[in-house]
C-alpha positions in Angstrom: 31.7 47.1 51.5 32.6 48.5 47.4 33.2 44.6 46.8 29.8 44.2 48.2 28.2 47.1 46.2 29.6 45.7 43.0 27.9 42.6 43.3 24.5 44.1 44.3 24.8 46.2 41.3 25.8 43.3 39.2 22.7 41.8 40.9 20.3 44.4 40.1 20.9 44.3 36.3 19.7 41.8 33.9 22.3 39.8 32.0 21.7 40.8 28.0 22.0 38.1 25.8 26.0 38.4 23.5 25.1 40.0 20.3 25.7 37.5 17.6 28.6 37.7 14.8 30.1 35.6 12.5 28.7 32.9 9.4 25.4 31.8 9.4 24.0 29.1 6.9 20.6 28.1 6.2 18.9 25.7 3.8 15.5 27.0 1.8 13.2 24.6 0.7 9.6 26.5 2.2 10.0 29.6 0.0 11.0 28.3 -3.6 12.6 30.7 -6.0 12.6 29.9 -9.1 15.6 31.4 -11.9 14.5 30.4 -15.4 17.7 31.0 -17.6 18.6 28.3 -19.7 18.8 26.5 -22.8 15.3 25.2 -24.1 14.3 22.3 -26.8 11.1 21.7 -28.4 9.8 20.0 -31.5 9.7 22.0 -35.0 6.5 23.5 -35.8 6.7 23.3 -39.8 7.6 19.8 -40.0 8.0 18.3 -36.5 11.4 16.6 -38.0 13.4 19.7 -35.8 14.0 21.3 -33.4 12.6 24.5 -32.0 15.5 26.1 -29.2 15.9 29.3 -27.7 18.4 30.4 -24.7 16.8 33.1 -22.1 18.1 34.9 -18.7 16.3 35.9 -16.0 17.5 39.2 -14.6 17.0 40.0 -11.1 14.0 42.7 -11.4 12.1 39.6 -13.3 12.6 40.8 -17.3 13.4 37.9 -19.7 15.6 38.6 -22.3 17.1 36.1 -24.7 16.9 34.3 -28.6 15.9 31.4 -30.4 16.4 29.5 -33.5 14.8 27.4 -35.5 15.7 24.2 -38.3 13.1 22.3 -39.6 13.3 19.8 -42.5 10.5 17.5 -44.3 12.3 14.2 -45.2 10.4 13.1 -47.9 10.0 16.2 -50.1 13.2 18.5 -49.4 11.2 21.6 -47.9 13.0 23.3 -44.8 12.4 26.5 -43.1 15.0 28.0 -40.8 15.1 31.3 -38.9 15.8 33.4 -35.3 15.5 36.2 -33.4 15.5 37.7 -30.0 12.7 37.0 -27.3 11.8 39.5 -24.4 9.4 38.6 -21.5 8.5 39.0 -18.0 8.3 36.7 -15.1 4.9 36.2 -13.3 4.3 35.6 -9.7 0.9 34.3 -7.8 0.2 32.5 -4.8 -0.9 29.6 -6.9 0.9 29.6 -10.3 4.8 30.9 -11.5 6.2 31.5 -15.1 6.9 33.5 -17.7 5.0 35.3 -20.7 7.5 35.1 -23.7 7.3 37.1 -27.2 9.3 36.2 -30.0 10.2 38.0 -33.4 12.0 36.8 -36.2 13.0 36.7 -40.0 12.9 32.9 -41.8 13.5 31.3 -44.9 13.6 28.0 -46.8 12.2 26.3 -49.3 8.7 25.0 -49.8 7.8 22.3 -52.7 10.9 23.4 -54.5 10.5 27.4 -54.2 12.0 29.4 -52.0 10.2 31.9 -49.6 11.1 34.4 -47.1 8.7 35.7 -44.2 8.4 37.3 -40.6 7.3 35.4 -37.6 5.4 37.3 -34.8 5.0 34.9 -31.6 3.8 35.3 -28.1 3.5 32.2 -25.7 2.7 31.7 -21.6 5.1 29.2 -20.1 3.4 28.1 -16.9 5.7 25.6 -14.1 4.5 22.4 -13.0 6.4 22.6 -9.5 6.1 18.3 -9.0 8.3 17.8 -11.9 9.7 20.6 -11.9 9.4 21.8 -15.3 7.4 24.4 -17.5 4.0 24.0 -20.2 4.2 26.4 -23.2 1.2 27.5 -24.7 2.2 29.8 -28.0 0.7 31.6 -30.8 2.5 32.5 -33.8 1.8 35.0 -37.2 3.5 33.8 -40.2 3.6 36.5 -42.9 4.9 35.9 -46.4 6.7 38.8 -47.7 4.5 40.0 -50.8 1.9 37.4 -49.3 -0.4 36.7 -46.7 -0.3 35.7 -43.0 -1.2 32.6 -41.0 -1.7 31.7 -37.6 -0.6 29.1 -35.9 -1.1 28.1 -32.4 0.4 25.0 -29.9 0.7 23.4 -26.9 3.8 21.9 -25.3 2.7 19.5 -22.1 5.7 19.3 -19.4 5.8 15.4 -18.9 9.7 15.1 -17.5 11.0 16.6 -15.1 13.4 19.4 -17.1 14.4 22.9 -16.2 18.2 24.6 -17.2 20.8 23.9 -14.3 19.6 21.3 -12.4 16.9 24.4 -11.0 14.2 23.0 -7.9 13.4 26.2 -6.4 15.5 25.2 -3.3 18.3 28.1 -2.1 20.8 28.8 0.0 21.2 31.5 2.7 24.4 32.4 3.7 25.4 35.6 6.4 28.5 36.8 7.3 27.6 39.4 10.0 30.2 41.7 12.5 28.2 43.0 15.6 29.7 46.2 17.2 27.4 46.5 20.7 23.9 46.0 18.8 24.8 47.3 15.3 25.3 44.5 12.6 27.1 45.0 9.1 28.5 42.7 6.8 27.6 40.6 3.6 25.0 37.7 2.6 24.7 35.9 -0.7 22.1 33.5 -2.1 22.8 30.5 -4.1 20.2 28.9 -6.1 20.0 25.3 -6.9 21.6 26.2 -10.4 24.7 27.6 -8.8 23.8 31.2 -9.9 24.8 33.5 -6.6 23.0 36.6 -5.6 25.3 39.0 -3.6 24.1 41.4 -0.6 25.3 44.1 1.6 23.7 43.3 5.3 22.9 45.8 7.9 20.5 45.6 10.9 20.2 46.0 14.7 20.2 43.1 16.9 17.8 43.5 20.4 19.4 41.9 22.9 16.5 42.0 25.5 14.5 40.5 23.4 17.1 38.3 21.5 16.0 39.4 17.9 17.6 40.5 14.7 16.3 43.0 12.2 18.3 42.1 8.9 17.9 43.6 5.6 19.8 42.8 2.5 20.2 45.0 0.0 20.9 43.8 -3.4 24.5 44.6 -5.2 26.5 43.2 -8.5 23.9 40.8 -10.1 21.3 40.8 -7.3 20.8 44.8 -7.6 17.8 46.0 -7.3 16.4 43.1 -5.2 16.4 43.2 -1.6 15.3 40.9 1.7 14.1 42.0 5.2 14.9 39.3 7.5 14.0 38.2 11.7 15.8 36.0 13.4 16.1 34.6 16.9 18.8 33.6 19.4 22.2 32.7 19.6 22.1 31.3 16.2 20.1 33.3 14.3 17.2 31.2 13.7 14.9 32.6 10.7 11.4 33.7 11.9 10.1 35.7 9.0 11.3 36.7 5.6 10.0 38.9 3.0 11.5 40.7 0.0 11.4 40.6 -4.0 14.1 38.1 -5.8 14.2 37.6 -9.9 10.7 38.7 -9.8 8.7 36.7 -7.3 8.0 37.7 -4.1 8.9 36.2 -0.7 6.9 36.2 2.5 7.9 33.4 4.9 7.2 33.2 8.6 7.3 30.4 11.0 
């Protein structure tokens, strides 16, 4: 009789799905994440025979920091210019466009027609991403001011014609979740790996609804990822991604399957 009662009670209660735990990996190609950090080179502005180079770092909050340096020589006359300075800027993100604005200042010196000179430069630019390449196209404007003299404005546009972003950046990324389940509570860690190899680490916390077989997961950035966050909804025993929202590297993520 007791055995029959136990069987009847078991049959009356729904069997809840097992709470997922362990490692889960996702290759994300439909929600791009862009990191513009790296080294860039462009033709020299003055004599178009040298190079204007810059190295930038994109912080997780979307701010841009870095430095530029330029060396340009007119091989016919021997005139030359050289200078360097800091770069600052910020990511912009819209459904129709992504890129970053930048500004830079510095001191230049050189030789023009045999006469030495020194000048300051103040400049600003807009770097628009062409995702199909991918590459950045830059429109810029500079103000050159001779010490003890006047100022001249120069502007220009460097188009994107060939694929080039440092480190093989193409917008794709992978997500790794390491989950421990205690009843329906989820804890653990997570990692985003960008296509240029940069790693962003996260604390993981969440809850699993066994009846609906849905996990609600929050990722809070730590270390280099401090200040970034993601909210994830995943379904089934394999935690298939159904919704991802968040803010990473100054870009808003919003995906629903």
